[in-house]
N, C-alpha and C positions, 0 to 999 in steps of 0.2 A: 345192523351190522354196518359199521362205517369202514370204508375201504380207502379213505383219503391217505395221502402220504404221511401226514402228521400222526394219524392213529397207527399206521404201520410202524412208524418209528417208536411211538409210545409203547406198543405191545411187543415189538420184535417179531411180529407175525404178519399174516395177510390182511387182518382186519381187527377192529375192536368190537366187542359185543357190549353195547350200552343200553341202559334203560333210560328213557327220557320222560320227564314230567314237568308240566307247566303249573301244577297245583300243589304238589308235595312240598313240604318244608323240611329242611335239614337242620337237626338239632344234635349237636355233639353232647352226649351225657358225660363222657370222660374222654381224655386223650386229645382234646382239641389242640393242646400245645405241641403235639407231635405231628400235626397236619401241616403240610407245606404245599404251596401251589406254585405253578410256573405257567406263565402265559407266553407263548411264542411271540417274540417281537414282530409287530406289523400284522398280526392276525388276531382272531378271537379264540384261537385254539388254546385251551387251558387244560392242565393236568394237575390233579391233586394226588398226593401220596403221603404215606407215613415216613417221616424222616428217620425213624428208628429201624424199620424193616423193609421199606421200599414198596409196600403193598399199594396198589392203586386204590384210591378212595373217591367217594362221591364229591361233586363240586357243582357250584353254580357258575356255568360258563358265561352266560349272558343273563342280565336281570330277568328273573322269572322262568329260567330254564334250569332244572336240576338234572344233572347227568350222573348216572350211577353205573360204574363198570360192573357188568353182570358177574364177573368172576370174584368180586370182592364180598359177595353176599354169603353168609353162612347157611341161609335157608335155601331150599330148593325153589327154583323159578318155575312156575306152572305155565307160563306162556311161551310160545314159540316166537322166533323173530318175525317181525311184521314187514320189514323192508331192508333193502340194501341201499346205502347212500354212498355217493361218490364212487359209483361203480366204474366210472371212466378211469379211475386210478387203480382198479383191481389188479392185484399181482398176477402175472402171467401164469404162474404155477397153481393159482387158486382154482382154475377152471376144472381140473381133473381130480380134485381131492376125493370125490366119491369113488374113484377107481383104485385108490391106494389101500393096501391091506390094513386091517384094523386089528389091534391087539388089546386085550383087557389090561395088560400090565407091560412092563419092559420086556421086549422080546429076548429070548435066550440066544 
């Protein structure tokens, strides 16, 4: 879970849930022409997304590091988060999220 200010802006939320791999290789079977990427000037922060629908997509942020936004996967993720990074930038309101009521759908 990345709490940096860049990921907060990318997601419009308190953090980004990403999967990281130094050994996986990304191969686009179709749709590569719809993928666009943006690197924030003066940083290594990169975001790839579909220019047709805006969905977040995997990207190679630095050579040898594949970053996959967890929410972009169609399959269920069997692992739980293993770390919070950039916790010094954590949103103030993120601390008490466990105390907020939960609804299975849109509340009436």
